[in-house]
N, C-alpha and C positions, 0 to 999 in steps of 0.2 A: 504493500500500500504506500509506504513511504517512497519507495523507488518510483512508483507511478506518479506520485505527486511531484517528485523532484524532476522527472522527465517532462511533465506538463509545464512545470515552472520554467525549465530550460527552453522548451518550445515557445512558450509565451514570450520569454525574454528575447529570443532570437527574432520572433515575428515583430516585436516592438522595435528592435534594433533595425530590422530591414525596413520597416515603415518609415523610420526616422531618416533612412538614407534614400528613400524613394524620391524621385524628382517630381515636382508638382508643376504642371503647366496650366495656365489660365486661358480659357477659350471664350471669346466674345462672339455671340451669335444672335440671330434674329428669331423672333417667336413664331416663325412659320411652321406649319405642320411637319414638314420633312425634317427640320432641325430638331423639333421636339421628339420625333421618333428616333433620331440618331442618338440622342442622349439616353434613351431607354435601352439602346442596344450596345452601349459602350462596355458592358461586362465582357463582350467578346474581345475588345481591344485590351482591357486590363488583364485578361487571362493570358493574352499573348505577350503583354508587356507589363509584368507585375512590378517593374521598377519605375513605372510612370503613373502618377496620380493625376486625375483630371478635375479641374475646378471650372465651373460654368458661370458665365454672366449672360443671361438671356434677356433681350430687350426688344421693345417695339421698334419697328423699322426706322422711323424718324429719329428716335432716341439713340439707337445703335449707331447710325451714321454720324450723329453729332459727337458721341463719346469716342468712337474709334478715330475720327478725324482729329479731334482735339488731342488725343493721346499720342498719335503718331507724329503730328506736327510739332508738338512740344517735347517729343522724346520722353513721354511720361513713363513708358515701360510697364504699364499695367497688364498688358496682354501678350501672350506668346503666340497665339493664333487668333486671327481676326477674320470674321465673315464680312467680306466686302464685295462690291459688284464690278461689272465691266467698266463702269465709268471711272472708278478710282484707280484700278490696276495700272494702266499705262502712265497715268499722271504721277502716281506715287513711285512707280518703278524708276521713272526718269529723274525723280528727286533723290534716288537712292534710299528710299524709305522702306523698301521691301527686299527680302532675300530671294535670289533665284531658287527655284525648286529643282535642284540637281541631285538630290539624294532620296528620290522616291522609291528606289528599289528596282532591281533588274526585271521583275515580273510586272511592273506597274503598267507598261504599254501606253506611253504618252501618245503614240501615233494613232491610238484608237479613239482619242478625244475628237469629237465632231469638229472639222476644220473651222467652221464659222465661229464656234465657241472658243476654240484654242487661240485663234488669231487675235481675238479681243483681249486675251489674258497674257499676251506675249509682247516682249519688246526686244528687237534685234535678235529674234529667233529663240529667245530664252523665255521659258514659262515662269511667271511670277505669282501665279495663283492657280490652284487646282479647282476646277468646277465641281461643286457639290450637286447642284442641278442647274440645267440650262433651260431657257424658255424663250418663246416668243409670246404673242397674244393671239387669241382667236375668239370666235363666237361660241358660247355654250348656250343651248336653248332647250326649252321644253318641247319635245316632239308632240306630246298630247295636246298642248295648248296651241301649237302651230297648226295642227290638224283641225282642231276645233275652230280656229280662225279662218279655215278654208284656204290656207296658204302652204306652200312648200318652200322650205329654206334651200336656196341654191348653195352649192359648195363654195361659191365665190360671190357673196351678196354685195349689193351697193348700199350706201347709207340711206338712200330713198326707200329701199326695201325694208331696212331696219326700222325706219320711222313708221312705215305703213304697218309692219308687223306689231310694233310696240303699241300702236293705237288700238289695234284689234285684240291684242292679248291683255291689255290693262283691264282689270276687274277689281276696282277698289272695294266694292261691297264684299268680296271674298278675300281681300288682302293680297291680291296679285298685282304686282307692278309689271308693266310691259317690258321694262328694261332697267337694269341696275348697272351703274357706272361709277367709277371713282370720283369722289368729290372732296375728300380730305386733302388739305393743303400739304404740299411737299414736293420737292423736285423729283422724287422717286415715287410719289403717290399720284395725285391728280395730274401733275405735269408729265409723268410718264405716259399716261393715257392720252392727254390732250396734245402733246407734241407729236406722238405717233399718228393720232387722228388728223392733226393739222397737215402732216405730210400728204395725206390722201386728198386734202382740199387744196393742195398747191401752195401751202404756206411754208415759211421758213423763219427761223429765229433771226438770222442775219443775212444780208446780201453778200456778194463777193468781197465787198470792202468793209465788212463787219458792221454795217449800219443796221440797227434794229428794225424789224419789219412789222411790229404790232400795229402800225398805222396803215397797213395795207388791207385791201378788201378780203384777201384770203383768210387772214386771221379773224376778221369780223364775221365772215361766213362760218368759220369753224366754231367760234365761241357762241355765236347766236344759235346755231343749229343745236349745239350741245345743251345750252341752257333751256331752250324751248322744249327739246325732247325730254329732258329730265323733269321739268316742271309739269309737263302734261302726263308723263308716263313713268316717272321714277318714284322711288320711295321717299317718304317723309324724312326730313333731316339728312338728305343725301350729301350735304356739304361736310358731314362728319364721317362719311363712309370711305374707308380704304379697302384694301384687299380682303382682310380678315372679316370685316363687317359685311361686305357683299357676299363673301363665301357663306357666311352663316345664313343670310337672307335666302340665297339660292337653295341651300341645303334644306331649308324649312319650307320650300315651295312658294316663296314670295316673289320670285322673279321669273318672268317669261323668257328673258334673254339676259345674258351677262357677258360683256366683252372684257376679257382680262387675261391674266397669265395662263399659258397652256398648262403650267404645273397644277393648276386648280382641278384639272380633269380627273385626277385620281381621287380627289376628295369628294367632288360632286357625284361621282359614280360609285362611291363606296356605300353599300347598303347599311353598314354599321353606323354611319354618320349622316347619311343623306336620305331624306324622305322621298326624293325623286330620282334615286339612283338608276332605276330602270327606264327612265323617260328622257334621258339627256342625249341630244345630238350635237354635232360639232361642225363648224364651218370656218373658212378663212375670215380674217378681219375684213371689214368692209372697205370699199373704195368708191371713187367718184368717176372712174373711167379715165383718170389722168395718168395712169401708169404706176401709181404707188398705192399700196394698201396701208391701212391704219394699224399695222402690227409692229411690235418692237423686237429688240434682241437683247437678252440679258442673261447673265449667269450669277447666281450667288455662289461665291467661291471662297476657299480657305487660303489665306495668305499669312506669311510670317514676317512680322516687323523686324527691321534691321537691328533694332535695339535689344532684342531678346538675348538672354544669356543661356537659353535652352533650345538652341536651334535644332540639334539632332533629335531630341525628343519631340519637338514640334513637327518636324518633317515626318517622323514615324506616324504621328496621329493623322496628319494631312493625307499621307499615303493610304492609311487604313480607311479613312472616311470617304475617299473618292475613288476607291479601287473597284475592279470588277468583283472581287470577293465580297465587298460590302453590298453590292447589288444582289448577289446571291444570298447573302445573309438576310436582307430585307424580304426577298422573295420567299425564303424558307419560313419566315415568321409571319409575314403579312400578305403574301401573295404577290405575283409578278406585277399586277396592276398598280401596286403601291411603291415600287422602287423609284428612287429619284430619277426623273426623266432628263432628256436633252443633253447628255454629256458624252455618251459613248456610242460610236457607230455600231458596235457589236450588239448593243441592246436592241436596236431597231432591225437587226438581222435575225434576232432570236425568235423562232416560231412560238415559243411559250409566251413571250411578251406580246407578240402580235395578236395572239389568240385572247389574252387576258385584258388587253388594253385597246378598246375600239378607237381610241383617240390617238394612237401611236402615229399613224401615217400623217394625219392632219397636223400633229405637233411638229414632226420633222419637216413637212412641207412649209410650215409657217416659219420655222427657224431658218430654213434655206432661202425663203423668199425675202428676208430682211437683208438690206445691203448698207452697212454702216458707212461705207466710203462714198455712196451715192444715195443719201437718204431722202432727198427731196426732188420735186419736179423740176424746179429751177436750180441752177448751180449754187453751191455754198462753199465757204472756205473751211468748214469744220467736218469732223468725223463724228458719227453717233446718230442713232435712229430716234430714240426718245430722250436723248440728252445731247448737249454740246460738249465735246471733250476738251474743255478748257477749265482751269482751276476756278475761275470766277463763277462758273455755272451753278455750283452747289448753293451759294448764297443767293444768286440772282433767280435761279429756278424756284427756290422756296418763296422768295418775295412775290414772284409772278403767280405762283400757286396760291398764295394767300389772297391775292387780288381776284383771281378767277373763282376761288371758292366762295368769296364774298358775293360775287355776281350770281353764282348758283343759289346762294342763300337769300338773294333778293336785297342784300344790304347795299349794293351799288349796281349801277346799270352796266350792261356789256360795254357800251361806249366809254364810260368812265374807267372801267377796269382796264381796257385796252390802252387808253391814254396814259394811265398811271404806269402800266407795264412798259410802254414806250419810253416814258421819262426815266424810269428806274434802269432800264437796259441801256439807254443812252448815257446816263451818269456812270454806270458800271464800266462800260466799254471805253468811255473817255478817260476815266481814272486809271484803267488798265493799260492805256496807251494803244488800244486797238484803232481808235478813231481820234481825229483832231477836233 
């Protein structure tokens, strides 16, 4: 008995000693469903890497962006792994704020990453962030309500069709809104949607000489169409709704159509969480016949700040979370339909995924349809579909997003919102030396 007690004591002491020497890395991430699922599956990582402990900081999208941007710009060193997007990666890499991901392992297969996604996360041929999931945007719609309205959703609808369908599908007496769209202010919230939408209306943020374009008719047409559509057929309080709020509304059967991130498809079609899972159809984002659709290109990715003291441990985690093996892990636990989409070509060639995910082809088609180097109908001096890849855009985009959210809420007119956006953009670009 004494010997057993002594042995247990020695084991306990060795376990404590090991824990004391385990390296702890802090991961900042967004509170989207795929990231929440990842946290639940990290026992797999810690079993394979018992010398690494994980600390999580999970934040709402706008807050995450603010925190990680402040931390990396001030060299705060709070995080060892950051969840950032396609906008930040090339800008931060050129500032030497990120480490290149060159130790992901021999079996990681970087070449399997979808080229459109990988290109946005690379600088001079080096990968600076690994995509956890990639996305474009498309139309998710209720097939039953579309049929009830006497309409058939085309694979490639126009905005006029969306308006017509929204009017016929709206049934306020039964709590059904014809369409749900982002209204929450933020450069990555309502402005992601509205900038992509504006491309299909022929609008652009800046002309070839960096002069702001919010005083042009294309932006007036975009914003007026959006505000009118949402006031007539959108949910109450839409100016407060971002991705997660609209996801909840759609899952509860309160939206006839939702135009948003392709990644949402696995959630709206999941019978465990969606009351309309068996009634959802998919179509490309709308256009106006001008040669550009209203869809974006994005990846939520894992990057390692240059200031970390734990780069090797951080790369091990990034490799695990964005690997083919992780996709297999999610599939074994949650089913193939729920694996993080939009990152690897092999996933879209997988018959099991094709069978489980009716949205797979439309997702890949949407990703491949977006062209960050030629995002608009008219020429522009910038790269980016739903953002402008300059450092000033983060602040300016949020300012414009607040103005447009106020217009949706009825706190200001469309004309006033556009005038203030033009003034704010002109001031920002003058101060930044883009225009005289």
